[in-house]
PDB file as gemmi writes it, atoms N, CA and C in Angstrom:
CRYST1    1.000    1.000    1.000  90.00  90.00  90.00 P 1                      
ATOM      1  N   UNK A   1       2.414  -0.746 -20.278  1.00  0.00           N  
ATOM      2  CA  UNK A   1       1.154  -1.207 -19.729  1.00  0.00           C  
ATOM      3  C   UNK A   1       1.112  -1.029 -18.209  1.00  0.00           C  
ATOM      4  N   UNK A   2       2.205  -1.410 -17.524  1.00  0.00           N  
ATOM      5  CA  UNK A   2       2.227  -1.269 -16.068  1.00  0.00           C  
ATOM      6  C   UNK A   2       2.150   0.188 -15.637  1.00  0.00           C  
ATOM      7  N   UNK A   3       2.723   1.073 -16.427  1.00  0.00           N  
ATOM      8  CA  UNK A   3       2.668   2.496 -16.103  1.00  0.00           C  
ATOM      9  C   UNK A   3       1.218   2.979 -16.101  1.00  0.00           C  
ATOM     10  N   UNK A   4       0.431   2.511 -17.044  1.00  0.00           N  
ATOM     11  CA  UNK A   4      -0.988   2.867 -17.103  1.00  0.00           C  
ATOM     12  C   UNK A   4      -1.721   2.354 -15.863  1.00  0.00           C  
ATOM     13  N   UNK A   5      -1.479   1.106 -15.477  1.00  0.00           N  
ATOM     14  CA  UNK A   5      -2.121   0.545 -14.284  1.00  0.00           C  
ATOM     15  C   UNK A   5      -1.722   1.313 -13.041  1.00  0.00           C  
ATOM     16  N   UNK A   6      -0.464   1.688 -12.947  1.00  0.00           N  
ATOM     17  CA  UNK A   6       0.018   2.451 -11.798  1.00  0.00           C  
ATOM     18  C   UNK A   6      -0.683   3.806 -11.723  1.00  0.00           C  
ATOM     19  N   UNK A   7      -0.843   4.458 -12.858  1.00  0.00           N  
ATOM     20  CA  UNK A   7      -1.528   5.751 -12.905  1.00  0.00           C  
ATOM     21  C   UNK A   7      -2.970   5.617 -12.457  1.00  0.00           C  
ATOM     22  N   UNK A   8      -3.661   4.609 -12.949  1.00  0.00           N  
ATOM     23  CA  UNK A   8      -5.057   4.379 -12.571  1.00  0.00           C  
ATOM     24  C   UNK A   8      -5.163   4.068 -11.087  1.00  0.00           C  
ATOM     25  N   UNK A   9      -4.314   3.181 -10.596  1.00  0.00           N  
ATOM     26  CA  UNK A   9      -4.345   2.782  -9.186  1.00  0.00           C  
ATOM     27  C   UNK A   9      -4.186   3.974  -8.259  1.00  0.00           C  
ATOM     28  N   UNK A  10      -3.285   4.863  -8.583  1.00  0.00           N  
ATOM     29  CA  UNK A  10      -3.018   5.996  -7.706  1.00  0.00           C  
ATOM     30  C   UNK A  10      -3.978   7.165  -7.915  1.00  0.00           C  
ATOM     31  N   UNK A  11      -4.824   7.086  -8.937  1.00  0.00           N  
ATOM     32  CA  UNK A  11      -5.773   8.174  -9.171  1.00  0.00           C  
ATOM     33  C   UNK A  11      -7.175   7.873  -8.627  1.00  0.00           C  
ATOM     34  N   UNK A  12      -7.449   6.625  -8.249  1.00  0.00           N  
ATOM     35  CA  UNK A  12      -8.778   6.316  -7.721  1.00  0.00           C  
ATOM     36  C   UNK A  12      -8.943   6.922  -6.333  1.00  0.00           C  
ATOM     37  N   UNK A  13     -10.171   7.222  -5.975  1.00  0.00           N  
ATOM     38  CA  UNK A  13     -10.440   7.878  -4.701  1.00  0.00           C  
ATOM     39  C   UNK A  13     -10.470   6.903  -3.535  1.00  0.00           C  
ATOM     40  N   UNK A  14     -10.674   5.631  -3.823  1.00  0.00           N  
ATOM     41  CA  UNK A  14     -10.733   4.623  -2.765  1.00  0.00           C  
ATOM     42  C   UNK A  14      -9.322   4.162  -2.418  1.00  0.00           C  
ATOM     43  N   UNK A  15      -9.163   3.771  -1.166  1.00  0.00           N  
ATOM     44  CA  UNK A  15      -7.895   3.190  -0.751  1.00  0.00           C  
ATOM     45  C   UNK A  15      -7.812   1.752  -1.229  1.00  0.00           C  
ATOM     46  N   UNK A  16      -6.685   1.395  -1.816  1.00  0.00           N  
ATOM     47  CA  UNK A  16      -6.485   0.044  -2.332  1.00  0.00           C  
ATOM     48  C   UNK A  16      -5.223  -0.539  -1.716  1.00  0.00           C  
ATOM     49  N   UNK A  17      -5.358  -1.744  -1.131  1.00  0.00           N  
ATOM     50  CA  UNK A  17      -4.215  -2.472  -0.585  1.00  0.00           C  
ATOM     51  C   UNK A  17      -4.091  -3.800  -1.313  1.00  0.00           C  
ATOM     52  N   UNK A  18      -2.875  -4.209  -1.562  1.00  0.00           N  
ATOM     53  CA  UNK A  18      -2.607  -5.551  -2.056  1.00  0.00           C  
ATOM     54  C   UNK A  18      -1.724  -6.202  -1.006  1.00  0.00           C  
ATOM     55  N   UNK A  19      -2.237  -7.313  -0.452  1.00  0.00           N  
ATOM     56  CA  UNK A  19      -1.552  -8.000   0.647  1.00  0.00           C  
ATOM     57  C   UNK A  19      -1.226  -9.422   0.210  1.00  0.00           C  
ATOM     58  N   UNK A  20       0.011  -9.847   0.441  1.00  0.00           N  
ATOM     59  CA  UNK A  20       0.441 -11.209   0.113  1.00  0.00           C  
ATOM     60  C   UNK A  20      -0.190 -12.190   1.093  1.00  0.00           C  
ATOM     61  N   UNK A  21      -0.203 -13.451   0.734  1.00  0.00           N  
ATOM     62  CA  UNK A  21      -0.797 -14.498   1.570  1.00  0.00           C  
ATOM     63  C   UNK A  21      -0.152 -14.560   2.955  1.00  0.00           C  
ATOM     64  N   UNK A  22       1.114 -14.174   3.046  1.00  0.00           N  
ATOM     65  CA  UNK A  22       1.810 -14.220   4.335  1.00  0.00           C  
ATOM     66  C   UNK A  22       1.638 -12.938   5.154  1.00  0.00           C  
ATOM     67  N   UNK A  23       0.800 -12.017   4.663  1.00  0.00           N  
ATOM     68  CA  UNK A  23       0.507 -10.803   5.418  1.00  0.00           C  
ATOM     69  C   UNK A  23       1.359  -9.602   5.059  1.00  0.00           C  
ATOM     70  N   UNK A  24       2.309  -9.771   4.136  1.00  0.00           N  
ATOM     71  CA  UNK A  24       3.144  -8.632   3.740  1.00  0.00           C  
ATOM     72  C   UNK A  24       2.333  -7.674   2.881  1.00  0.00           C  
ATOM     73  N   UNK A  25       2.450  -6.409   3.184  1.00  0.00           N  
ATOM     74  CA  UNK A  25       1.803  -5.371   2.392  1.00  0.00           C  
ATOM     75  C   UNK A  25       2.628  -5.176   1.133  1.00  0.00           C  
ATOM     76  N   UNK A  26       2.043  -5.539   0.003  1.00  0.00           N  
ATOM     77  CA  UNK A  26       2.764  -5.468  -1.262  1.00  0.00           C  
ATOM     78  C   UNK A  26       2.598  -4.113  -1.932  1.00  0.00           C  
ATOM     79  N   UNK A  27       1.412  -3.515  -1.791  1.00  0.00           N  
ATOM     80  CA  UNK A  27       1.153  -2.244  -2.439  1.00  0.00           C  
ATOM     81  C   UNK A  27       0.028  -1.525  -1.724  1.00  0.00           C  
ATOM     82  N   UNK A  28       0.167  -0.231  -1.579  1.00  0.00           N  
ATOM     83  CA  UNK A  28      -0.906   0.623  -1.063  1.00  0.00           C  
ATOM     84  C   UNK A  28      -0.934   1.867  -1.942  1.00  0.00           C  
ATOM     85  N   UNK A  29      -2.108   2.202  -2.451  1.00  0.00           N  
ATOM     86  CA  UNK A  29      -2.160   3.411  -3.273  1.00  0.00           C  
ATOM     87  C   UNK A  29      -2.136   4.648  -2.371  1.00  0.00           C  
ATOM     88  N   UNK A  30      -2.101   5.813  -3.003  1.00  0.00           N  
ATOM     89  CA  UNK A  30      -1.945   7.065  -2.251  1.00  0.00           C  
ATOM     90  C   UNK A  30      -3.051   7.276  -1.224  1.00  0.00           C  
ATOM     91  N   UNK A  31      -4.298   6.973  -1.591  1.00  0.00           N  
ATOM     92  CA  UNK A  31      -5.415   7.181  -0.660  1.00  0.00           C  
ATOM     93  C   UNK A  31      -5.338   6.214   0.517  1.00  0.00           C  
ATOM     94  N   UNK A  32      -4.967   4.973   0.295  1.00  0.00           N  
ATOM     95  CA  UNK A  32      -4.810   4.015   1.390  1.00  0.00           C  
ATOM     96  C   UNK A  32      -3.709   4.476   2.340  1.00  0.00           C  
ATOM     97  N   UNK A  33      -2.615   4.948   1.776  1.00  0.00           N  
ATOM     98  CA  UNK A  33      -1.516   5.450   2.624  1.00  0.00           C  
ATOM     99  C   UNK A  33      -1.975   6.641   3.463  1.00  0.00           C  
ATOM    100  N   UNK A  34      -2.760   7.524   2.864  1.00  0.00           N  
ATOM    101  CA  UNK A  34      -3.260   8.691   3.599  1.00  0.00           C  
ATOM    102  C   UNK A  34      -4.209   8.259   4.702  1.00  0.00           C  
ATOM    103  N   UNK A  35      -5.184   7.418   4.369  1.00  0.00           N  
ATOM    104  CA  UNK A  35      -6.186   6.996   5.342  1.00  0.00           C  
ATOM    105  C   UNK A  35      -5.584   6.200   6.502  1.00  0.00           C  
ATOM    106  N   UNK A  36      -4.616   5.356   6.202  1.00  0.00           N  
ATOM    107  CA  UNK A  36      -4.025   4.478   7.214  1.00  0.00           C  
ATOM    108  C   UNK A  36      -2.744   5.037   7.812  1.00  0.00           C  
ATOM    109  N   UNK A  37      -2.385   6.254   7.362  1.00  0.00           N  
ATOM    110  CA  UNK A  37      -1.170   6.924   7.835  1.00  0.00           C  
ATOM    111  C   UNK A  37       0.055   6.029   7.677  1.00  0.00           C  
ATOM    112  N   UNK A  38       0.156   5.400   6.511  1.00  0.00           N  
ATOM    113  CA  UNK A  38       1.299   4.548   6.207  1.00  0.00           C  
ATOM    114  C   UNK A  38       2.420   5.398   5.618  1.00  0.00           C  
ATOM    115  N   UNK A  39       3.650   5.087   5.964  1.00  0.00           N  
ATOM    116  CA  UNK A  39       4.767   5.827   5.362  1.00  0.00           C  
ATOM    117  C   UNK A  39       4.907   5.469   3.887  1.00  0.00           C  
ATOM    118  N   UNK A  40       5.543   6.314   3.129  1.00  0.00           N  
ATOM    119  CA  UNK A  40       5.775   6.062   1.710  1.00  0.00           C  
ATOM    120  C   UNK A  40       6.562   4.774   1.517  1.00  0.00           C  
ATOM    121  N   UNK A  41       7.642   4.599   2.255  1.00  0.00           N  
ATOM    122  CA  UNK A  41       8.443   3.370   2.214  1.00  0.00           C  
ATOM    123  C   UNK A  41       8.936   3.090   3.619  1.00  0.00           C  
ATOM    124  N   UNK A  42       9.292   1.852   3.876  1.00  0.00           N  
ATOM    125  CA  UNK A  42       9.879   1.545   5.175  1.00  0.00           C  
ATOM    126  C   UNK A  42      11.303   2.073   5.203  1.00  0.00           C  
ATOM    127  N   UNK A  43      11.834   2.277   6.375  1.00  0.00           N  
ATOM    128  CA  UNK A  43      13.177   2.854   6.504  1.00  0.00           C  
ATOM    129  C   UNK A  43      14.245   2.018   5.819  1.00  0.00           C  
ATOM    130  N   UNK A  44      14.131   0.697   5.957  1.00  0.00           N  
ATOM    131  CA  UNK A  44      15.164  -0.170   5.381  1.00  0.00           C  
ATOM    132  C   UNK A  44      14.799  -0.682   3.998  1.00  0.00           C  
ATOM    133  N   UNK A  45      13.649  -0.260   3.469  1.00  0.00           N  
ATOM    134  CA  UNK A  45      13.251  -0.668   2.138  1.00  0.00           C  
ATOM    135  C   UNK A  45      12.611  -2.037   2.066  1.00  0.00           C  
ATOM    136  N   UNK A  46      12.483  -2.715   3.200  1.00  0.00           N  
ATOM    137  CA  UNK A  46      11.895  -4.052   3.189  1.00  0.00           C  
ATOM    138  C   UNK A  46      10.379  -3.971   3.226  1.00  0.00           C  
ATOM    139  N   UNK A  47       9.731  -5.074   2.872  1.00  0.00           N  
ATOM    140  CA  UNK A  47       8.272  -5.131   2.955  1.00  0.00           C  
ATOM    141  C   UNK A  47       7.857  -5.125   4.414  1.00  0.00           C  
ATOM    142  N   UNK A  48       6.765  -4.484   4.696  1.00  0.00           N  
ATOM    143  CA  UNK A  48       6.256  -4.447   6.064  1.00  0.00           C  
ATOM    144  C   UNK A  48       5.130  -5.444   6.204  1.00  0.00           C  
ATOM    145  N   UNK A  49       4.975  -5.985   7.383  1.00  0.00           N  
ATOM    146  CA  UNK A  49       3.889  -6.918   7.630  1.00  0.00           C  
ATOM    147  C   UNK A  49       2.614  -6.113   7.829  1.00  0.00           C  
ATOM    148  N   UNK A  50       1.593  -6.439   7.050  1.00  0.00           N  
ATOM    149  CA  UNK A  50       0.341  -5.681   7.083  1.00  0.00           C  
ATOM    150  C   UNK A  50      -0.301  -5.732   8.457  1.00  0.00           C  
ATOM    151  N   UNK A  51      -0.250  -6.868   9.119  1.00  0.00           N  
ATOM    152  CA  UNK A  51      -0.859  -6.999  10.445  1.00  0.00           C  
ATOM    153  C   UNK A  51      -0.192  -6.054  11.447  1.00  0.00           C  
ATOM    154  N   UNK A  52       1.088  -5.818  11.276  1.00  0.00           N  
ATOM    155  CA  UNK A  52       1.811  -4.919  12.180  1.00  0.00           C  
ATOM    156  C   UNK A  52       1.603  -3.458  11.789  1.00  0.00           C  
ATOM    157  N   UNK A  53       1.321  -3.211  10.519  1.00  0.00           N  
ATOM    158  CA  UNK A  53       1.223  -1.834  10.024  1.00  0.00           C  
ATOM    159  C   UNK A  53      -0.163  -1.240  10.241  1.00  0.00           C  
ATOM    160  N   UNK A  54      -1.196  -2.081  10.201  1.00  0.00           N  
ATOM    161  CA  UNK A  54      -2.563  -1.590  10.280  1.00  0.00           C  
ATOM    162  C   UNK A  54      -3.171  -2.024  11.606  1.00  0.00           C  
ATOM    163  N   UNK A  55      -3.529  -1.069  12.392  1.00  0.00           N  
ATOM    164  CA  UNK A  55      -4.104  -1.373  13.698  1.00  0.00           C  
ATOM    165  C   UNK A  55      -5.595  -1.036  13.650  1.00  0.00           C  
ATOM    166  N   UNK A  56      -6.422  -1.989  14.105  1.00  0.00           N  
ATOM    167  CA  UNK A  56      -7.875  -1.808  14.025  1.00  0.00           C  
ATOM    168  C   UNK A  56      -8.488  -1.271  15.272  1.00  0.00           C  
TER     169      UNK A  56                                                      
END                                                                             
C-alpha cells in the first residue's frame, strides 16, 4: 500500500511537502525538491529543518 502512495506522490506535477510540527521537513516529492532546489538527502542523513532549508 505504501509503495502505491509513494508512486502517486512522486508522479504528481505539484510540489508536495510534509512538515512536522517542529519544522522538520519529513518528505518532499520530486517536484518540490526541483522547485525548491532541495538536495535528495542531507549529508549526514538527518532530517533538515524546513525553516532553514526553504528561504522566502
